[in-house]
Structure formats: structure tokens, C-alpha cells
C-alpha positions in Angstrom: -0.1 -0.1 0.1 2.6 2.8 0.7 4.3 1.9 -2.5 1.8 1.9 -4.4 0.8 5.3 -2.6 4.8 7.1 -2.7 4.2 5.8 -6.7 1.1 7.3 -7.2 2.2 10.6 -5.4 6.1 10.6 -7.5 4.1 10.1 -11.1 1.7 12.1 -10.1 4.4 15.0 -8.5 6.6 14.0 -11.9 4.0 15.3 -13.7 3.0 18.4 -12.4 6.5 20.1 -12.5 7.2 18.9 -16.2 4.3 18.3 -17.8 4.0 22.1 -17.5 4.5 23.8 -21.3 5.2 27.1 -19.7 7.2 28.0 -15.6 5.3 27.8 -12.5 3.7 30.7 -10.9 4.8 31.2 -7.6 1.7 30.3 -6.9 1.9 27.2 -8.6 5.6 26.5 -6.8 3.7 26.7 -4.0 1.1 24.9 -3.9 3.9 21.5 -4.8 6.2 22.7 -2.2 2.9 23.0 0.6 1.5 19.6 -1.2 5.0 18.0 -0.6 5.9 19.4 2.9 2.1 18.3 3.9 2.6 14.3 2.5 5.4 14.1 3.8 4.4 15.2 7.4 1.3 14.0 7.9 2.8 10.1 6.6 5.0 11.5 9.7 2.7 12.0 11.8 0.2 9.2 10.7 3.1 6.4 10.8 2.7 7.3 14.9 -0.6 6.6 14.8 -0.6 3.5 13.3 -2.5 5.4 9.2 0.7 6.6 7.3 -1.8 6.7 4.5 -4.6 8.6 5.7 -2.0 11.0 6.9 0.0 11.8 4.0 -3.6 11.9 2.0 -4.9 14.5 4.7 -1.0 16.6 4.7 -1.3 16.7 1.3 -4.6 18.2 1.3 -4.0 20.9 4.2 -0.5 21.4 2.4 -2.3 21.7 -1.0 -4.7 25.2 0.3 -1.9 26.5 2.9 0.6 26.9 0.3 -1.2 28.0 -2.8 -3.3 30.5 -0.2 0.8 31.7 0.6 1.9 31.7 -3.2 -1.6 33.3 -3.7 0.0 36.4 -1.6 3.3 36.1 -3.0 2.4 36.0 -6.4 0.2 39.6 -5.6 3.4 41.3 -4.0 5.3 40.1 -7.1 2.9 42.3 -9.4 2.1 45.5 -7.1 6.3 45.4 -6.1 6.8 45.0 -10.5 3.8 47.8 -10.9 5.6 50.3 -8.4 8.9 49.7 -10.3 7.3 50.6 -13.8 5.8 53.4 -12.3 9.9 54.8 -10.8 11.2 54.2 -14.2 8.4 56.4 -16.3 9.0 58.7 -13.7 12.9 58.8 -14.6 12.4 58.6 -18.1 10.0 62.0 -17.5 12.5 63.1 -15.4 15.0 62.8 -17.7 13.2 64.0 -20.6 12.7 67.3 -18.5 16.8 68.0 -17.6 17.0 67.0 -21.7 15.0 69.9 -21.7 16.0 72.4 -19.3 19.7 72.2 -20.9 18.4 73.2 -24.1 16.3 76.1 -22.5 20.2 77.1 -21.2 21.8 76.4 -24.4 19.5 79.0 -26.2 20.0 81.4 -23.4 23.8 81.7 -23.7 23.3 82.0 -27.5 
């Protein structure tokens, strides 16, 4: 039973990570890490009570939800940081443009 469960888990994880044609998002990475961590911890706790398979399944489900939520929050923060960086870049370009215009005006006055 344990060998079958482990084989299914390994195949599922391999398919999840290798089957994607695009890079994984932060949310997906969090879900994957949470699932694996939860399954491992659940199996350890479950084996102490004599039911490692159920513990792994419950741990994987809880880890999936927790990992996805954490990954989602991290992804939202990354998008927010990207938006701020784009805004800063646009403002920097505007400042540079205004400095060039100011230099042109100074040169025109000196003539």
C-alpha cells in the first residue's frame, strides 16, 4: 500500500512539474511545495498513529491549500512590486526628458 501510494505521488509530482509548458507561477510553486511538505509531515504523524496513508493524504490536502494561499499572497506582492518599479521607471524617464529640455533652454539663452 505504501509503495503504491508513493508511486502515485511521485508520478503526480513529476507530471505536475514536467508537464507544464510554461514556467510555474509563484502560486503553483507554493501549492506544490505545500503539498509535498504536507504529505511528508502527514505521513510521519500518521505513521505514529498507525495510518500513514491517511495522514499523507490529509497532510497533502492541507499543504496544498496552505501552499496555494501563501503562494498567491507572494504572487500578489510580486505584481505590486513590479507595478511600483514600472511607475518609478516611467517617472525617471520623465525626469530625464525634463532635464534634457532644461539643458536645451539653457543653451538657447546663452546664445
